[in-house]
N, C-alpha and C positions, 0 to 999 in steps of 0.2 A: 234379474242377475244377482241381487243380495236380499232376496226373500227371508233368507235365514236371520238378516238382521232386521227385520222390520219389527216397528212395536206394535204390538196386537193391543187393540182396545180393550180387550179382555183383563190385560194386566195393568191398567190404570191404577193409580193409587186413590182414584176418587175426589171428591169435592170435598171443600172445607165443612160444607152444610149439607150432609145428606139429602138426597133426592130421591125419589122412586125412577125408575126407567123408564124412557118413553117406549110406547109402543111400537114404533118404527124408524126411531132415528138414534143412532148410538151416541155415545159421550162426545165424542168429538164432532160429528155433524151437530148437536144442539151448541158446542161451544161456538161452531163457526156461523150458526146463525145467530148467537147471542152479541157476538162481535160486529156483525153486520147492521145488527140493529141498535146497537149503541150510539149514545150522540157523539161520543169522542171518535169512533169510525165515521159518521157523518161529516163531522166538522173538517176532516181532511181534505174535502172538497175544495176548501178555501184558506188554506194553509199553503206556502210558498215550498215550492222543492228546491229550486234553483233560483229561476228567473221571476220575476215579479208580474202578475197577471196584468199590469197596467200598461208593460211594454207588448204583450200579445194575447190571445184568446187560444191560441194554439201550444202553447208551453204545458209542460207537465205540471201539475200540481201533486202535494204529497198523496191524494186519492188515486189518482191514474197510476202514479208510481209504485203505490201499494198492489194496484191490480197487474201490473206488469211483474213485479215480484212474485206474487202469488202465480201467475201463468207460467214463469221460469220454472220454479219450485215444484209446482205440481208436475210440470213435465218430466223434469229429473226423478223425482218421485216413482211416477208410473214406469219409467224405463228401468228404474234400479230395483222395482218390486216392493218399495216401501210404502207406508201408511199415508195415502194421499189425502185423507181427511185430517188427519193429526198436521200434515205439511200444510195443507189451507189453511186451517185455524191459525198456524204460527205466523205464516206469511201476511194474513189479513190484520194480524194484531201487532204486529213487531213495530209499527212506526204509529199508534196512538196517543204515546206520550210526547210525542213533538210538539215543542210550542211555536208560536206562530214565528215567522222570519227565517225560517229553516234553522241552519246552524249557528247564524249571527244569534238567533234568539236564544238557543240553548247555551251560548258562551256567555251570554250577557246574564241570563238567570243563573249560572253556575258561580260566575263571580259575584252576584250579590249574595247567593246562600252562602258562601265562603265568610261574610262577613259573621255570619251568625252561627259558624262550626259545622255547617253542614254542605252539602253540595247539589247540583242538580243535574242529573243525567237521564237522558231520555226512556231509556229501557226501564229504569228502576220507575219514573213517571208512569210509563205504561203499565206497569204490574199496580202502582196505587190507582189509576183510572178503572182498571176492571177489579181490582179488590175492595176500593171504600168509595171513589168519587162518583162513580155511576149509581145510579139509585131507579130501579125498574122493578123490583120485585118486593112482594110485601114479607117473604117468608125469610129474606137474606139481604145482607148488603152487597153492593158491588153484583157482580155477574155469575159468581159462584163456579168458575170455571174449574176444570180438572187440573189436577196436580201437574200433569207433563206439559200442558199449555201454559201455565204461570212460570214453571221451572223455563222452560223456552224462552220467555218474554226476556227473563234475565241472563241465560246463558246463552241464547242463539248467536251472539258476538263474541263473547268471552268466558273463560273459565275463571273459578274462584275457587281459594281455598277455606277451611275452616277458621273461623273466627275475624275474617276479613268485615264482615258486617252482621251485627244481629238480624238486620232484617233477611239477609240471604242465607243465613245459617239452616233454615230450615228446608232449604231446595239442594239438598245433596253436595254441601261443597266437598272440593275435592275429586268430584267424579265427573265424566263427560254426560251432557244430554244425551238422549237418543239420536240417532242418525239423521231423522226428519228434522229435527231442530238445528243440525250442524249445517245442514244445507241452507237455511233461511239467509245466513250473512253472505254466502259466496253467491245465492241467487239474486240478492241486492246489487251485490258489487257487479254483477255482467248487467243488470238493469240499469244501475245509476251511470256506468261507465258509457255506455251504447246512447242511453237517452239523453245524456248531458252532451254529449257530441252533436246529435240530431238537433237538439234546442239550440246549440251555440250557432250551429249553421243557421238555422232559422233567425238567431238574433244578430247575424252578420259578424259573430265574432271569430269564427274559422273557417277555414276552405279546405274540402277534403284533401287537397294536396300536402297542407301542414301537418295533418295527422298523419298522412302517407310517410313525411318525411321524417317521422320520428317513431313509426311503429311498423316493423318491417312485414307483420303478419297483415295488417292494413293496405300494406302498400301491394301486396300481392293481391289481395281481393279486388282493389280498386283498379287495377291495372286490368284483371280479368274482366271483371264489368265492364271497362271502358272497350275492351277488345268485343266483346260480346254482343254490347248494346251501343254501337257507334252512333245511332241515329236518335237516342233517347236524349232528353233534357238533362243538364247536369244536375238537376233536383233528383230526377228519376234514377239517375245513374248512383246519385250519392245514397239513396234510400235503399235502392238494391244492395249496396255495398254494407248499410248497417244491418240489415236482416243478414247477410252473410256473417258479420262479425258476430252477431249475437249467436247463431248457429255453431260458429266456431268455439265461442266461450263455452257455450253450454254442453257440447260436445266434450270439450276439455275436462269439465267439470264431471261429467258422466266417467269418464275414462278416468281420472285421477283419483275418485273415490274408488271404484272397481278396482283399481291398481293397489290402492294403499291397503284397501279390505283384505285382499287376496294376501299381501304382504304381511300384516299383521296375524293373519290365522284367527281371526274372531269369527266364533259362530253361533252367536246370539245377540240379541238387543242387550241382554245384560251384560256381554263379555265389551260391547260398545262403552257401555258406561265405564266400566273398570280399566279399559285400555288406556295408558299414559298420556297418549296424544289423539287429537281429532282425526278421525278417518275421512270426513269429507274434504276435498281439497282438490284442487286444479291439478292437469297436467303440467309437467314442467315448462311446456311451450305455452299453454294457455296462461299459467301465471306469468312469466315472462311478459306476453302481450298485455295482460290486465294491468300490471305495473307501468308498463309505456303508456298504456293509455291515461292513466292515473296522473302521470308527469305531465303529458300533453296538457290534459285539462286544467292542470295547476298553472301551467304556463299562458294558456291562451285564453282561459273561462274564468277561473276562480279568483286570479288576481288581476283580472281586466278592470280598467279604471271604473267603469260603469259599475261594475259588483260590488268593487271596494267601498266606493262611496255609499252606495245603495246599504251594505252591511255596516257602515259605520253611523249612518243616520239612524238605523232600527235600533242598535244599541244604544245609542244615545236616547231615543223616545223610549223604549223600555225602561232603561236605568229610571228615567225621568219619573215615568209612571209608576213604579215598582216604590221608590223611594217616597211619593206623594201618598201613594194608599198605605204606606205603613203609617203615616200621620193622621192621614184621614180616611179610614176603610169604611166609614157610612156614606161616603159619597159616591160608591160604586154600587151599581143595581146587580145582588148576587152574591156580595162578598158580605160575609157575617162578620160584623166588625168585634163580635163579643169570642170568636174562635181563637183559640190558643193552641200554639205558639203563632203569634201573627205572621210572621214573618212565611210562614209554610203557608196559611191560607192564601196570603197574597200571591206566593209563586203558585200555588195551585190553579188562583182565579186566573193569572195572567198565562199561564203556561194551557189552559184550556182553550184559549182565543183562538178564533181564525185571525187572519191578518185583517180582514175588512172589519171585523168587530174590534178588534185593537184600536184602528184609526178612529171608528166612533165613539169610543169610549175616551181617547186620546183627545179628539176634538172636544167632546163635552167638558172634560177637565181642564184643558189649556187652551180655550176658545183663542181665536185668531185675533 
């Protein structure tokens, strides 16, 4: 459909540290493999997505969420005729900078870094992870990913202009990222909107009828499923309705992006960069449904008593650990007490933790 807008691997701006080409893997293949073999990626298995694993073994974690985003993004890229290899690498790397405790952890670290005139943002942390924190290769620091993957890490969810940040000025400020990168944030939205409802149902926080009462498109799906499968259990009908919801949102993303590209008259990958708006978007119907799902999740799930209390406890613990390590960095194995600035070293140390490793360190620092 949109093959003319495909980003070709031959057009890459290359790597920060030049390397010989591989005999049978292209540059984006190698980026994907380096991401998968990184410690930051493996640690996603034990980082919370929304629900703590202490409640159930069946909830998504940050790794399974990443796999779902990759699945959706690759499907859309394949249908549109875009570069699947670049899309997959971007989807797999998009969350490696997330700290423990999901968005509560990000909120806490951001507040703490503001004390030192800085901020914490997981996209920037993802870039730090692949550029400098990972140590796997003798010839260069980090993973030495291609420019387009590193650019997509910081641009997949927002655009920025020249001068906004010295760190970001090297990533073509004022221009849009390739269409492959633009897909990631919307694939992420499809994944978490539907998966969070699924997990919330498993947690007993929401019933299908509650979502149907606030999301007309889901009401139609649920009504059709109940008519089609009258003998199925509620759980089976619910799972079928979620699959249909994913299908409709993904279809809306494909249709909306095709329509936007046609309306823009863009004819090349370079034209995607220069166009003043992003071309990846939902159709109007899918956009409205996605917004309604977000509002329902906010009402029934994210603001639920159990999750609010869990977030509050996580923020308090993380803040206590950060403040303690600023005074006693030598007490944490793996934290270099001589590294400066110290607040950045402590931030990187905590951000890289899995939830369960955080609790191990916390219990060692603050025994009951």
